[in-house]
C-alpha positions in Angstrom: 81.3 132.0 19.3 80.9 128.4 18.3 80.1 127.4 21.9 77.5 130.3 22.2 75.6 129.3 19.0 75.4 125.8 20.3 74.1 127.2 23.6 71.6 129.0 21.6 70.2 125.8 20.0 69.7 123.8 23.4 65.8 123.7 24.3 66.5 123.2 27.9 68.5 126.8 28.1 65.4 128.6 26.6 63.3 130.8 28.8 61.1 133.6 28.2 63.9 135.9 29.6 66.6 134.8 27.2 65.6 136.6 24.3 65.1 140.0 26.0 68.9 139.3 27.2 69.7 138.5 23.9 68.2 141.6 22.7 69.8 143.7 25.1 73.4 142.2 24.3 73.0 142.6 20.6 75.6 145.2 18.9 73.5 146.6 16.3 70.0 147.1 14.9 70.6 144.0 12.5 71.6 142.0 15.6 68.1 143.0 17.3 66.4 142.2 14.2 67.9 138.7 14.3 66.9 138.1 17.7 63.4 139.1 17.2 62.8 136.9 14.1 64.4 134.1 15.8 62.2 133.8 19.0 58.8 134.8 17.5 55.9 135.9 19.1 56.0 134.5 22.5 58.6 137.2 24.1 56.7 140.1 22.3 53.2 138.5 23.8 54.9 138.3 27.2 55.7 141.8 27.1 51.9 142.9 26.1 51.0 140.9 29.3 53.2 142.5 31.3 52.1 146.0 30.3 48.4 144.9 30.4 48.8 143.8 34.0 50.4 147.0 35.3 48.0 149.0 33.4 45.0 146.8 34.9 46.4 147.5 38.4 47.1 151.3 37.8 43.4 151.4 36.5 42.1 149.6 39.4 44.0 152.0 41.9 43.0 155.1 40.1 39.6 154.6 40.1 37.8 157.3 42.1 35.0 155.0 43.4 37.7 152.2 44.6 39.9 154.9 46.2 36.8 156.2 48.3 36.0 152.4 49.0 39.5 151.9 50.5 40.5 149.5 47.6 39.3 146.4 49.5 35.4 146.0 49.4 32.7 143.6 48.9 33.2 142.8 45.3 36.7 143.9 45.1 37.8 141.1 43.2 35.5 141.4 40.4 36.2 145.0 39.8 39.9 144.3 39.8 39.3 141.8 37.0 36.7 144.3 35.0 39.8 147.0 35.1 42.5 144.3 34.1 40.4 143.4 31.2 39.8 147.1 30.5 43.6 147.7 30.7 44.3 144.7 28.5 41.9 146.1 25.8 43.6 149.8 26.1 47.0 148.1 25.8 46.3 145.8 22.9 44.4 148.4 21.2 47.3 151.4 21.3 49.7 148.5 20.5 48.0 147.6 17.0 47.2 151.2 16.5 50.6 152.5 17.0 53.0 150.0 15.6 50.5 149.4 12.8 50.2 153.2 12.0 54.1 153.6 11.7 54.3 150.4 9.7 51.6 151.9 7.2 53.3 155.1 6.8 56.9 153.5 6.4 55.7 150.9 4.0 54.2 153.8 2.0 57.4 155.8 2.0 59.6 152.6 1.1 60.6 151.4 -2.1 61.1 147.7 -0.9 58.5 147.1 1.8 54.7 147.6 2.2 54.2 146.2 5.7 56.6 144.3 8.0 54.9 141.8 10.5 58.1 142.4 12.7 57.0 145.5 13.6 54.2 144.5 16.0 56.9 141.8 17.6 59.0 144.9 18.1 56.2 146.6 19.5 55.7 143.6 22.2 59.2 144.3 23.2 59.3 147.9 23.4 55.5 148.2 25.1 57.6 146.8 28.5 58.7 150.3 28.9 55.3 151.3 30.2 54.9 148.5 32.7 57.4 150.3 35.2 55.5 153.5 34.6 52.3 152.3 35.5 53.8 150.6 38.4 55.2 153.6 39.6 52.0 155.4 38.7 50.0 153.1 40.9 52.3 153.7 43.8 52.0 157.7 43.3 48.1 157.2 42.9 48.2 155.2 46.1 49.1 158.3 47.8 45.9 160.2 46.8 43.9 161.1 49.8 40.2 161.0 50.1 38.7 164.7 50.5 36.5 165.3 53.8 32.9 164.6 53.2 33.3 162.6 50.1 31.3 159.3 50.6 30.0 156.6 48.1 27.4 155.4 50.5 25.9 159.2 51.6 25.6 159.6 47.7 23.9 156.4 47.3 21.2 157.4 50.1 21.0 160.9 48.5 19.9 160.7 44.8 20.7 164.4 44.3 24.1 163.7 45.8 25.3 161.0 43.2 26.0 163.6 40.8 27.9 165.5 43.2 30.0 162.5 44.4 30.7 161.6 40.8 32.1 165.0 39.9 33.8 165.6 43.0 35.4 162.0 42.8 36.6 162.6 39.4 38.2 166.0 40.2 40.1 164.5 43.4 41.7 162.1 41.2 42.2 163.3 37.7 42.8 166.6 38.6 45.3 165.7 41.4 49.1 166.4 41.4 49.6 162.6 41.5 47.8 162.1 38.2 49.4 165.0 36.4 53.0 163.2 37.1 51.5 160.0 36.0 50.5 161.5 32.8 54.2 162.9 32.3 55.8 159.7 32.9 53.3 158.1 30.1 54.2 160.9 27.6 58.0 160.4 28.4 57.7 156.6 27.6 56.1 157.6 24.3 58.7 159.7 23.6 61.6 156.9 24.4 59.4 154.3 22.6 59.6 156.4 19.3 63.3 157.2 19.7 64.0 153.7 20.0 61.9 152.7 17.1 63.3 155.2 14.8 66.7 152.9 13.8 64.2 149.5 13.7 61.7 151.1 11.0 65.0 152.3 9.1 66.2 149.1 8.8 63.2 147.1 8.7 61.4 149.1 5.7 65.1 149.9 4.1 64.7 153.7 4.2 66.6 156.6 5.3 66.6 158.5 8.5 64.3 161.4 7.2 61.6 159.1 6.1 61.8 156.8 9.4 61.4 160.0 11.6 58.3 161.3 9.5 56.9 157.5 9.8 57.3 157.6 13.6 57.0 161.2 14.7 53.4 162.0 14.1 52.1 158.6 15.6 54.2 159.2 18.7 53.0 162.6 19.1 49.6 161.3 19.3 50.4 159.0 21.8 52.0 161.7 23.7 48.9 164.0 23.3 46.8 160.8 24.5 49.0 160.4 27.6 47.7 164.0 28.7 44.3 163.7 28.0 43.5 160.1 29.2 
């Protein structure tokens, strides 16, 4: 045990993956909390970055106009950057709202704590659950085929066809079986996140199981609903 402690103090052994391995190897919630507090914000921000990149790729691949154009077209790098930035904004906003609201409710119900910053650090770790969801979603969305007669060039040449093109493009992407499957994956990720967060909230805020459920369940339900709406 002493040798492991000495190994942990060696700077040369530290990588961005090490905190995640330590977190998975923890025997209990208290051990996980110690790991998160010890390694600070960098691993949490790394988790947010992974989620953001995966979400940005999904946003790009699921954009109706981009699907029609075939993904690679003049100006596609700019479109990719815009979608990654948009995806990053959605991820950061969701992370802040979800874990912030859970923390506020738990702090209100707790007799010991008001708001614990470690909640956001745990959020950075847990948000990685969404990265494989959006990576799988990107592969699934890429299987969508463009309906016959749908063309952005034709719509651009015919002013009256612009609205029709937008409506058709939205329909064949967002009403597709593939998109419904992705929504189910996102909703499942929210449920798993809420389930894993329950004991963390209970220990961070020193509250019982019932109050941790009250803190996590309503916000998680909102996440599940938004997964089906957006």
